[in-house]
N, C-alpha and C positions, 0 to 999 in steps of 0.2 A: 172151863172146858178147853180153852186154848192150850193149857198146860198138858192135858191128856193127848191132844193131837200132836203137840210138839214131841212128847215122849215117844209116841208111836212112830212119828216121822224120823226120829233119830235112828231107829232100827230098820225102818222101811221108807227110804227117802222118796219113793214114788207114790206114797200114800196120798189119797185125797179123801175128803170128808163131806158128808151131808149131815146137817144137824136138824132135828125135828123136835117139836114140842112133845113132851111126855104126857100120857093120859092122866097123870096125877097133877095136882096143882103146882108142885115144885119139882121140876126135873126135866130131863132131855134124853133124847135117843141120838146117839152118834153112830152113823153108818161109816165104818172105816173100809175104804176100798184099797185093798192091798193084794199083792201077788204072793200069796202063800196058801197052802192047803192045810196049814196047821193053825187053826183058830187060837189055840192056847199060846202060841208064840206071840200073839198080839194081846190077848186077854190077860196073860200073866204080867204084862207090863203095867196095866192100869187097874187091875182088880183091888189091890190094897188101897188105892186112893178112892175108888168108888165106895168101898165099904166104909172108909173113914168119913166121907161126906154124908153118907146115909145115916150113920150113927150120930155124928156130931151136929149135923144141920138139918137132917130130914130131907136132904136133897137126893132124889133118885135119878141116877144117870145110868143108862143102859148103852153098852157098846156092842154093836153087831158087826161082825167081821164078814165082809163080802169080798168077792173077787174084784178085779180091776173095774173101775167105772166104765160104763159103756163108751164114753167119749175117748178114753185112753186105749181101749182094746179094739177099736174099729180100725180096719186096715186103711192106710192112707193111699189115695189114688192118684 
């Protein structure tokens, strides 16, 4: 999964991530916090790898593209 985060961060250096257990026995959910309104700009980077892992290993990984994390978008006082 670190490879996926690295790939996203190469295009969106400000990206931060939260990783959660997937409801299936083998998998994960990655919340990608990025500054973009175009989810596909992020998803197109990782979807081929996600499909390959699911088919080859039965590993289900879901990437959700969210706005900036609340910690990085809060105004500094």
